[in-house]
N, C-alpha and C positions, 0 to 999 in steps of 0.2 A: 572351047571355053577355057580361059586362063585361070591359073591358080591365084589365090590371094596372097600378096606378100606380107608374111608375118615376121620377116627377118629383123625389123626394128623394134618389134614388140617384146617387152619384158614379161615373161610369164611368171606371175606370182605363185607363191606357195599357199596351200590351203591353211586357213587359221585353225586353231584347236577347236573353235566352235563349229566350224564347218565339218571338220573331220569327225567330231563327236555326233553331229547330226546325221551325217551319212552312215556311220556305224550303227546308230540307233535305227535308222530307217531300214537298212539292210537286215538287221537283226529282227526287226518286227515282220518284214516281209518273208523271211525264211521259214517261219512257222505257219503261214497262210497258204491255202491252195491258190495257185496262180491260174486265172482263167484266160490268160493271154495266149494267143496262137503261137508265139515264138518265145522260147525259154530265155529268160534274162539271166545274166551273169553279174554278180557284183564287180565293180571296178571303181576305184577311187584314185583319181589323178587330176592334176591341173591340166587344162587344155586351153588353147587359144581359140576364140570365136569372134565372129563379127556379123552384124546384121547386114543383110543384103536386099536389094530390090529384085523384081521379077527378071531382070537381066543379069543377076548375080554380081552386081556392082555394089561395093561397100556403101552403106548409108550412115555409118557411125564409126566411131573409133573401136578397135579391137578391145575385147575384154577377157579376162580369165574366168572360166567357169570350172566347176569340179564335177567330174563324172560320178554318178552313183550306181549305174548299171548299164549294161549294153546287151543287145540281142543282134540277130542277123538283119533285123529290119529297123532298129531304132536305138535310141540312147536316152537315158535319164540324166539330167544335169541339176546342180544346185547352183544358184547365183544369189548375190546380195540385193539385186534389184529386179523388179518385174521385167519380163521380156515381152515388149509389145509387137516385135517384128514377126511377120509371117514366115520369113526365111532367115536362116543363119548358115554360115559356113563354119564348120568345126575342123580343126586339124588334130588328127590322131597319130601318135607315134606307133609305128608297127615295126616288126622285125626287119622288114625291107626298106625302112625309111619312114617319112611321114606321108601320110595320105589326107587329102581334104575331101569333105563331103558336104553337099548341100542338104540341109535338114529342114523339113517343114515343121514348125513349131505347132504342136497339137494341144499342149496344155501349159499353163503357168499358174500354179496355185501357191498361196502363202503357206509356209511351214516353219513354225517358230518365227524367227526373224529374218528368214530367207525365203527363197522361191524355188519350188520344184518345177523344173521345166522339162517337158517330155517332147521328144521329136521323132519323126520318121525320116529315115534315109531316103533321099529322092535320087541322087546321083553322085558319083565320084567326079571330082574335077581333075 
C-alpha cells in the first residue's frame, strides 16, 4: 500500500478560534473521569488529511485539520466542515519523520462553529 503524496499541499496554521476551541475542550475534559479504554493525551497541531475510499485512494482534495488529542488507538480532530468519509489518511510528524495512518471516522459532531471528528487508527501506510 503506497503513501499519499502531500508534498504539494500547503499546511495551514490553526486560526485563533480553532486554537481557543481546542484549549477549551481539553480543559473541560481534564476535569472529567474518562471512561475510554485508552488514555488520551492533549495534542494541538495542524496535520494534512485526505478522504480515501476502501482501496485507500484519495476521493477529495487534502485538507488541514487540527488535532485535539491522541491515544495509542485513535485521534481527535477539529475541522471547519463535517467529514462524511468513512476513511481518511492522516499524516503525523514524528521524531523519525512523518508517518501516515488510515483512520476510520467513528464520529463527527458540531462543536460551536466547527466539527469534532474522532477516528480509530486502522493501519500505518
